[in-house]
N, C-alpha and C positions, 0 to 999 in steps of 0.2 A: 505494500499500497504507501503513495505516494504521499507526504506529509510535506504543508508547507510550515517552515520552522524559522525561517529568516525574515528580518524587515522587509529586505527586498524581494523576494517570491510574493511576498503580501502585499508590496505595489504593484509589482508585475501583475498579479491576481485582479487586483483591484482596477487599475488601468484599463484590462482587457474589461471588464464586467462593466465600466463604465460606456467604453464603447458600446456592447451589445444592450444595455440597459436604456443608454440613452437613445438607443435608435427604434427599439421596438414598437413603444408608444404613437411612433409617428408612420409605421406602416398602415398605407389605407387600407379600407376596404376588409378586414381581418373579422372572420368571424368564430367565437369563442371556443367552438364545439370543435373547431378546425385547429385552433390555436393550444388546446386542453391537449391535443393528441400529440402533437410535437414536444410540447414543453416537459410532458412525460418521458417519451423517446430523447431526450438530450439529458434528463436525469440517468438514465440507464445506462446509457454512453459514457458518461462521468463515472457511475459506478462498478461499468465491468472494464475501466481503463486503469483511471487514478487508484481505483477502488481496488483492484489487484495486481497492481505492481508491485512487485516484488513480494519476498515470502513474508508473511504476517506473524507475528510475537503475540504472546497474549495479552501484553498490555495493549497494544493494536493490530487486532487479527484484521486480517480482509474482510471483503465484503461479504462473499459467500459463506463464511466464518460466520459472520456476525449475525448472519439470517436465522439462525439455529439455535442463538445462546438466549438464556432468557432474560432479557433486558426489555421488556414491554413497558415499563414505565416512561423508557423516553422515549419509546416508539409511541406512546400515545404525544407526549409532547411535540414531537416532531411532525405528528399526524393533524395536534390540535394548529400547528403552525400553515399545514396545507390548506386547512378549512377556512379558517379567518385568511388568508391568500385570497383562495377561490372565490370567495362571497366578497371580498374588495373588488377583484378584479371584474367583477359581474356586474357590482354596482356601479363602476366606472363607465362601462358600455354605456349606462343609463346618465349617467352624469356630465361626460361627455356631449351628448345629444343637447343637456338642457342645460348647461352653462358654460359650453365649450372646454377646448384641449389645453389653453393655457388656463384658466380661472381654476379646474381641474386638480391638472398636475400642480400648481403653486399650491393649494390650500392641501391637499394628499400628500404632498414631500413635507410640507411643513409641520402637519400634524405627525408624521411619521419620526421628522428629529426633534420635536418636541415631549413625543410620549415615549416613542420606541428609543431613542437614542438616552434619556434618562433613565431607564430601564435597565437597557444593557450596559450603562455606567455601571450600575452597583451590581449587576449581576458579573460584570467584567472583572468584580472587585478593585474599582477603579483604580486599572491600570491605566486608562487616559488623562490626560493634564485638563483637568476641570476650566482652568485658567481661558486655555483656547475652546473646549468645545464647549460651555456652555454661552458665553457669547453669542458664538452661533447659532445655538439651540433660540435666546433671546432673538436675534433676528428673524429666523423662521415663525417665530408667535407673532412678530411682528407684521409678516409677511401672511400668515391666515386671516389677519383682520383686512388689509392690504385688500387680499384679494375676494373678499366676501364684499369690501364694496365697489372693486371695479366692476363686479358682475351685476351689484344692484344699478350703478350707474348705466350700464351696457345697458340693461332690460329695458331701463326710465327712457334712453335715449330712442331705442328701436321700436318702443311705443308711440313716442311723437313722431317719429316718423310715419308710423303706418297711422297713425290718426290723420293725417296728410289724404290718405288714400277712403276715408271711410264718405260715407254719404248723408246728404242730409237726411233722411227717413229715419235710417237706423244707427246714426252717430257712429261711435269707434265699432267695426266689426272685425272678427277675426275670420269671417266664412271664408274659403278658399275661393271658392267661384269670385265672389264677389270683389275680394281684394287681387284677384287675379286681370278681372275686365279690367278695371281700374286702374290697375298696372297698364295695361295695352294702350287705353286710352289718353294716358297720360305721357307715357311715350310719344305718342304720334304727335299731341298736343306741342310740347317741348321740342321736340322735332330733335329728340335724342337718335333718329335712326331705327337700326332695327330693333322690335319689339322682344326678338328671340333672347338677348342677353344684357341684364341691364349691368348698367355699370358699380360695380364694387361699392359698397357702404350705402347706396339707397333705400330708398323703401322695396324698388321693385326689385333689388337685388334679393333682400331680407324675402320677398313672397316665391322668389325661383328656387331660392334654397332651403325654403318650407316644404315647397314640390317636393324638391329631391328626397327629402327625411323619410327616413321609415318612422323614426319616434320625431312627432309634431311637438313644437312649443310653442305653438301660437295660444296666447289663452291661459297657459300654466303657471302658477304661482312661483317666483323667486325663489319663496320659503321651500320649496319643494326640492328645486336643483340643487339647491346649498346646503337641505337636508340631505339627500343622499351622499352628497361629496364628503360632508363629513362623517357620515355613517363608514364610507370607504377607506376615509381616511384614516378612521379610529382602526378598523379591518386589519390594515396596513401595517400599522404602528406596532401590534403585538405578531406578526408571523415572525418578525427576528429577533424578540425576545423566546418566545416559546422554542426557537430552533438554538437559542443558546443553550435554555435548558436541558434540551435534549441529547446534544455533545458535553456539555460541563457538568450535569447533573448537579447543580449546584444545591439542590435542594436533596440531595442524598436518598434518592429511592429506590436506587439501585441496590442488588443483593451486594455481600461483600464477596470481593471477589470478580466479580464480572464487568468487563471492562465497560469505559464509554463509549456511545456510537462515534463512529466515525464521520466524516463530515460527510463521505459518499452514501454511506447506510441512511446517515439520519434524512439525509437529499432524496434519496429515494423514496422510504415511507413519506415523505413530508409529500414530494411530489404524486406519491398515488393517492394520497385524501384528495390533492389538490384537483385531480382528474378524476373522481369519482364524484366529488361533490358539486365539477362544473357541469360535468356530461349531467348528472340527474336533473339539476339544476332548468340545466339550459334545455331540455326534454322536455319537463313540464310547462314552461313558459313555450315551448314550442304552440302547446295544445292549447293554454292557457296563458296567455298574454298578458302582461299590463303594461300600464299609460297607454293604452287603446290600440296598440300593436294590433295588426293583422292576426288570426288563426293559421298557422302553420301545421305539417306534419314532419315526422321524419324521411317518410317517402322523398316530401319534397326538397328536402335538406338536400338527401344523398342525392337526387340529379340536379342540383343546382351547383356549378363548378367556379360559378362568377368569383372573382377575388381569390379565390382557394387557396391558389398559391402564396400570396401575400399574408394568409393568414398562418401557412404552414411555417412561413417564414419568421414572423411575426413569435411564434413557439419556440422554436429552435434558440432565435437570440434572447429572450426573456429566460430560457430553463439556464442556456447557458451560463448568462448575465449573472442570475441567480445564483447556480454554482457556484462559479466566480467569486462572487459577494460574500457566500460562506468560508471557501477555501481561505481569505485572505482576513477575513472580520476572526479565524480560529487562530490566527497567528498575532494579529495589529491589535485586534478587539473589535467586539462586533459593533460599538457605540462608534467606533469613528470609519466603519466600514459604510454604515447608516447615512452617518452625517457625509461623507465621499460622494456616494451612489446618488443621492436623493438631489444634491449641489448640481450635480452634470445633467440627472433627468430634465429639472426645472428649467436649468438653461438651454438645453437641445428641445424641447416641449416648447418653450416659448420664442425661440427661433424659426421653427418649424411651423406654428400655427401663424406668426405674424407672415413667413415667407409665401406657404399657401393663400392667405388672405390676398396679400398684392397679387400674387398670380390671378387669382380668381375676377 
């Protein structure tokens, strides 16, 4: 089994994780069912390679050896981490539609740092410097508040733009056909050219964007989107401390003589529970959708290959990113790993969100 022991090795792992975890949220058109499959596959590949390199020892057994050991307390911690990550990822799919990529990533990443990093700092026995770590936690706490204000401001601004398309008879209307017709008329009257594509940032652009969405956002409360976002952030903040407990057994739940779970074994169980929860919940939502989404079926999902390649790629990127983050965190401390990862994810997501908006 390969073990990352040096600070240099931990830095390399975290740099690679930065690349993967900073990229996968920006990959468009991915569906969570496809994502879950390759996310698990990445964990299996890591376990069968790094987890089986070299000869295991009693204190550091290889992956297959640990599968037969009596280490279920640690396994349950790892699986609990996978459960909250899966629920957080699924919640994020809805919050992305309701509040946007940049607001979602800022708020969820900030909550990870504020709650998750603080928990890991104490679980890691305070091996990271508090005078460096906690000022950044304070900055992220401010980012949570600012992210909320940004979304509220954007929602109010969009509502004002849409009011210009309302009719005297109905006042402000979120009826799709009414707004669509008004967009076409105002485009022609203003001489803006083709009514096929509105200029970015205008009311017409908002209508066109709404018509393309699977999750409709017009008329929805700002509180709903932010509530889902905060819930996702809390879920994300718990998965790394749970993984920390699984690999280091700070609460002394293992029997005497039983070795701690390796990062690779813990990541395997972590990903299995993440996969199972993701598949079960998504199949339920296919037949019993929320937020007024149209009903679907497993058969319809299997026959729809639109964007599936991007979904598989997103799962691989996130799977390897999480694995490398845990490998680096085991050597350098999970608190430091959390702070580094979410900082880059937030920056990348903000950049991509701005870039995509300009391109549209």
